[in-house]
C-alpha positions as CSV (number, residue, x, y, z in Angstrom):
1,X,32.0,160.2,81.1
2,X,28.5,159.7,80.6
3,X,26.4,156.2,80.2
4,X,24.6,156.0,76.8
5,X,20.8,155.8,76.6
6,X,19.0,154.8,73.6
7,X,17.9,158.4,72.5
8,X,21.0,159.9,72.7
9,X,23.3,160.9,69.7
10,X,27.2,160.9,70.1
11,X,29.4,163.6,68.7
12,X,32.6,163.2,67.5
13,X,36.1,165.0,67.9
14,X,34.8,167.4,65.1
15,X,31.7,167.8,66.7
16,X,29.4,165.9,64.0
17,X,26.5,164.3,65.6
18,X,26.2,160.4,64.5
19,X,23.8,157.6,65.8
20,X,26.7,155.4,68.2
21,X,26.4,151.8,67.8
22,X,25.3,151.6,71.1
23,X,21.6,153.1,70.6
24,X,20.7,149.5,69.8
25,X,22.1,148.1,73.2
26,X,19.9,147.2,76.0
27,X,21.0,149.3,78.5
28,X,18.1,149.1,80.9
29,X,19.5,145.2,80.7
30,X,22.9,145.8,81.6
31,X,22.2,148.0,84.7
32,X,19.8,145.6,86.3
33,X,22.5,143.0,85.5
34,X,25.2,145.4,87.5
35,X,27.0,147.0,85.1
36,X,26.8,149.7,82.2
37,X,28.5,150.6,78.7
38,X,30.3,154.2,79.5
39,X,31.2,156.5,76.9
40,X,34.6,157.4,77.9
41,X,35.1,160.0,75.4
42,X,37.7,159.5,72.1
43,X,40.7,157.6,71.6
44,X,43.7,159.6,70.2
45,X,42.7,158.0,66.8
46,X,39.3,159.3,66.8
47,X,37.8,156.1,67.6
48,X,35.2,156.2,70.2
49,X,36.0,154.8,74.1
50,X,33.6,152.4,75.3
51,X,34.3,150.8,78.9
52,X,32.1,148.0,80.8
53,X,32.2,149.3,84.0
54,X,30.2,148.3,87.1
55,X,27.2,149.9,87.7
56,X,27.8,152.3,90.9
57,X,24.3,153.3,91.7
58,X,21.5,150.9,91.1
59,X,18.3,151.6,92.8
60,X,17.5,149.8,96.3
61,X,20.6,148.7,97.2
62,X,24.7,148.3,97.1
63,X,26.3,147.8,93.5
64,X,26.3,144.1,92.2
65,X,30.2,144.4,91.8
66,X,32.9,145.9,93.5
67,X,35.4,146.4,91.0
68,X,35.1,146.9,87.0
69,X,37.2,143.7,86.6
70,X,34.3,141.6,88.6
71,X,31.8,143.2,86.1
72,X,34.2,142.0,83.3
73,X,34.8,138.5,84.6
74,X,30.9,138.0,84.6
75,X,30.2,139.7,81.2
76,X,32.6,137.3,80.0
77,X,31.3,134.0,82.0
78,X,28.0,134.9,80.6
79,X,28.9,135.5,76.9
80,X,30.7,132.4,77.3
81,X,27.6,130.8,78.3
82,X,26.0,131.9,75.0
83,X,24.2,135.1,76.4
84,X,23.6,137.6,73.5
85,X,23.6,140.5,75.5
86,X,27.5,140.0,77.5
87,X,28.3,139.3,73.7
88,X,27.1,142.0,71.9
89,X,28.8,144.0,75.2
90,X,31.8,142.7,74.4
91,X,31.9,143.5,70.7
92,X,31.0,147.1,71.1
93,X,33.9,148.0,73.9
94,X,36.7,149.9,72.3
95,X,40.1,147.7,71.0
96,X,42.0,148.9,74.2
97,X,39.2,147.7,76.9
98,X,38.7,144.5,75.1
99,X,42.3,143.6,75.2
100,X,42.8,144.7,79.0
101,X,39.4,142.5,79.4
102,X,40.5,139.6,77.4
103,X,44.2,140.0,79.3
104,X,42.3,139.3,82.9
105,X,39.7,136.8,81.8
106,X,41.3,135.1,78.4
107,X,39.7,135.4,75.0
108,X,35.9,135.6,74.5
């Protein structure tokens, strides 16, 4: 698993490079907020598997969230309040992750 950076290329199952839609995402702001978008490889259908996870290694302190579920709840709450960063994060996660987030937090 890796965290995306704004300068990296992703590769699909066939090894072809492409610019991931996550390139424009503000990963630094997410880390500062205590969570990350993580590249977890590919689903069986070849789509990219992207998750929201708590940020485990913040500089200068303990993680803000004890579990990924707490980070999910935070992202959903901020998205409902109109935060573009959080709305964009929910749009970028894959379908399975989005369904899991909504099962615990309601639709966004």
